[in-house]
C-alpha positions, -999 to +999 in steps of 0.1 A: +001+001-001+028+027+009+046+017-022+015+024-045+009+056-026+043+068-034+039+060-072+006+077-070+022+110-057+048+106-081+027+106-111+004+134-095+037+159-089+049+148-125+016+151-139+012+186-122+045+196-139+034+188-173+000+206-170+024+236-159+043+236-189+015+251-209+009+284-228-019+292-203+008+292-174+034+308-199+057+278-197+068+288-156+089+269-139+108+278-107+140+299-115+163+278-089+152+247-110+157+265-143+195+273-128+202+241-116+192+228-155+215+254-171+244+245-148+241+207-156+235+213-191+266+234-198+289+220-171+295+249-148+290+261-114+267+290-109+271+311-074+243+336-060+252+370-044+236+376-009+213+396-027+193+374-052+166+356-037+153+329-058+133+314-028+097+309-045+102+326-076+091+317-108+101+323-144+079+324-175+088+308-207+115+294-188+130+266-214+127+289-241+149+314-226+176+288-229+201+288-260+217+259-264+245+271-281+254+296-256+256+299-217+258+335-215+231+344-238+211+318-218+223+338-187+214+369-203+178+356-208+168+347-176+190+378-154+175+405-171+139+391-167+148+400-126+173+430-130+202+406-121+233+402-142+261+375-146+297+377-142+325+350-151+347+342-120+364+315-140+361+294-167+336+269-148+322+294-126+299+326-129+282+344-102+249+360-105+246+395-089+220+420-090+221+449-119+247+473-109+245+506-133+283+513-133+296+481-141+295+467-177+308+435-198+341+435-213+323+432-246+301+462-239+335+481-231+346+470-266+315+482-282+312+513-263+348+520-276+341+511-311+310+537-313+330+568-297+359+561-322+335+566-350+327+601-336+362+613-342+389+607-367+407+641-367+418+663-342+393+691-347+363+666-342+381+651-309+380+689-300+345+697-305+337+662-285+361+669-257+347+704-250+308+688-251+322+664-223+336+688-201+309+710-203+283+685-194+303+664-169+307+700-148+268+705-153+261+671-138+283+671-115+270+699-102+304+708-096+303+748-101+270+755-079+290+735-052+320+757-055+304+789-054+284+776-018+320+770-004+338+789+019+359+817+010+389+831+020+396+815+055+426+809+061+441+772+062+448+756+097+486+743+093+507+723+116+542+726+126+565+716+094+581+681+106+616+674+087+625+638+076+656+626+053+650+647+021+617+658+027+590+676+052+554+672+062+529+692+070+493+687+080+466+711+064+430+720+073+408+739+050+371+748+058+355+739+024+316+744+031+304+755+066+315+732+092+332+706+067+367+706+062+391+693+037+421+672+057+453+668+043+493+664+045+518+682+024+548+663+014+575+688+002+611+683-009+640+694+013+659+723-010+692+715-021+709+712-053+692+682-075+698+669-111+670+682-132+669+682-171+648+717-166+662+750-172+679+771-147+650+793-150+625+767-136+646+745-121+644+758-084+604+757-084+589+724-077+560+705-094+527+703-079+510+664-073+472+666-059+467+632-046+430+617-043+424+588-020+413+554-031+391+531-010+415+517+014+416+521+051+428+554+048+454+582+036+479+573+067+482+538+056+519+529+048+520+528+009+506+560+004+528+579+027+560+560+010+546+573-026+543+610-015+574+610+005+594+594-019+579+620-047+588+648-023+623+634-020+625+633-058+616+669-059+576+677-062+553+687-036+522+665-030+494+669-010+464+642-001+433+646+017+409+622+032+380+609+013+343+619+020+334+600+052+370+585+060+396+595+084+387+630+100+360+634+075+341+608+090+335+629+121+320+658+100+298+644+073+293+606+083+288+579+058+308+579+028+282+560+005+263+593-009+258+609-044+273+644-025+309+626-019+311+626-059+311+666-059+327+670-023+358+645-032+361+667-066+359+698-047+386+691-023+411+685-048+403+717-068+406+739-036+436+723-028+447+730-059+439+770-056+453+775-020+485+757-031+490+777-060+479+809-041+498+802-007+532+785-018+559+804-041+578+772-047+554+757-072+560+754-110+528+763-124+538+747-156+542+713-136+505+703-119+494+665-120+470+646-102+479+606-090+458+585-072+447+544-071+415+530-075+387+555-065+415+579-063+425+575-101+385+580-106+392+611-094+424+620-109+409+615-140+380+638-131+404+666-117+420+668-148+392+668-168+380+693-148+406+719-149+430+728-175+459+738-151+465+698-148+495+690-171+500+655-164+476+626-154+487+594-135+455+572-128+467+538-112+446+506-114+414+520-121+407+534-159+383+507-179+355+513-208+334+488-188+336+500-156+328+533-142+337+530-105+310+512-080+312+536-055+287+568-052+318+588-051+327+577-082+293+575-098+270+592-078+260+617-100+256+609-138+286+622-155+289+589-177+258+601-194+275+632-209+279+637-247+254+609-250+270+587-230+309+580-222+331+558-201+362+564-179+388+559-207+372+587-230+374+610-200+409+602-193+417+610-230+405+648-222+441+654-208+454+648-245+480+657-253+494+664-218+511+633-205+489+603-191+501+571-173+477+543-171+489+515-147+470+485-149+468+446-138+457+414-143+438+409-113+412+438-113+388+453-142+420+471-156+432+437-173+417+451-205+438+481-209+464+469-233+439+454-258+411+480-251+415+515-232+450+522-241+450+518-279+416+538-279+434+567-260+467+563-279+446+571-309+433+598-293+469+614-284+475+603-323+453+632-333+483+656-318+512+632-329+518+632-295+515+590-293+545+590-267+528+614-240+509+581-232+520+554-218+505+517-199+524+499-174+507+467-173+514+441-148+495+407-154+504+389-125+496+414-099+460+425-085+442+454-068+468+474-050+490+502-049+520+478-045+555+485-051+557+480-085+529+503-092+546+529-072+579+527-093+560+531-126+550+563-110+582+574-103+594+562-133+569+586-151+569+615-129+608+615-133+605+616-174+577+642-176+586+666-146+624+662-148+623+646-111+651+630-096+658+593-095+685+590-075+662+595-045+642+570-051+646+551-018+612+541+003+634+528+029+641+565+036+605+575+046+593+579+081+561+564+087+537+584+109+512+573+132+475+584+119+475+609+150+505+629+134+486+631+108+455+649+116+444+684+122+421+702+146+397+726+126+399+762+133+364+774+147+350+811+150+356+806+190+393+798+184+413+825+200+437+819+171 
């Protein structure tokens, strides 16, 4: 009797399944079951992100979405119904995640670059496009309105100058908007006779490098101090600053993940540039650069697009045609919609023909730089016959960081384009300061100073 009941139950369930697969039911099946079948059919594993819930979810026209000749088209057909997306993790592992507007597949990046390339075939056409991009990025970022709202002419709070081996450090605090500040540190060379390929008229002045930070723990970390101090030892004045909601900024603005961070961080870099040029007499205004990694690379590109005073750009582990930066501080304002649609590679090319360094690696989204983004940007530099002014240092065996070889690429770049002293490249000479020594106390109206 028990066996008969089991057989009957199986028949009922099988019959119900068959009945469900009809036009009237839209051939619906549980999406979890469909994904299992897809994985078995194509011999892969599917991993679901924590924010993708398949429990109790059915997929209409389920089996008709399968393309027996293409796993990825099959996944497209299934995922797009739910606003999901798939990402290839390895040859046999695919991850299913919710749709992310700043992130695209590599082939979409290739198609974007092909579409953009068709818009200009000479310098005149490119400069028309470039000017549209600059205008619309400023409008979409709302940077001009924000700068108009900033505090005007309030003195900076500066710490005492600390002397180290071949360089100095000094903290700076500028009030940006009422009650909210830019917190940073200035690294400057100790003045002495240096080797330089510059003329005697400019060799006594230092280039300035504005260094927006990325999404690493803080700007106080060892590798950032090593990089800025070494560049200072080589002859440049460098200044970094807290991300919005990181370091001391967190006490004033709270959460980093806000669209305002996109505008605020750009304004920090621009206001520091203004202050440095107005208040320091040791800066060569013909040699001004931005350099940062990851999210700091995003803002390196943005700063050099917003302000023509920048004469060189070095975004590290950032530039890609298929990724705009996944944080609101990078894509919180819709600047990628400028000009009818753009991407980081085109925005980075706005600096042409002034020198540009792309540092990429094999372990993040920049792994496509040698075959996609770099040739695209180099073509634009070719409109000025300045192909030699753009370079790509690609590190295929490395991952997403600002490690020693990436810092070395930065040192070599600025030695070439700014005439810095290579003999001073020695990170063992850098004094790593504790966070407390790199912080400032904002000046309030009640302060007696």
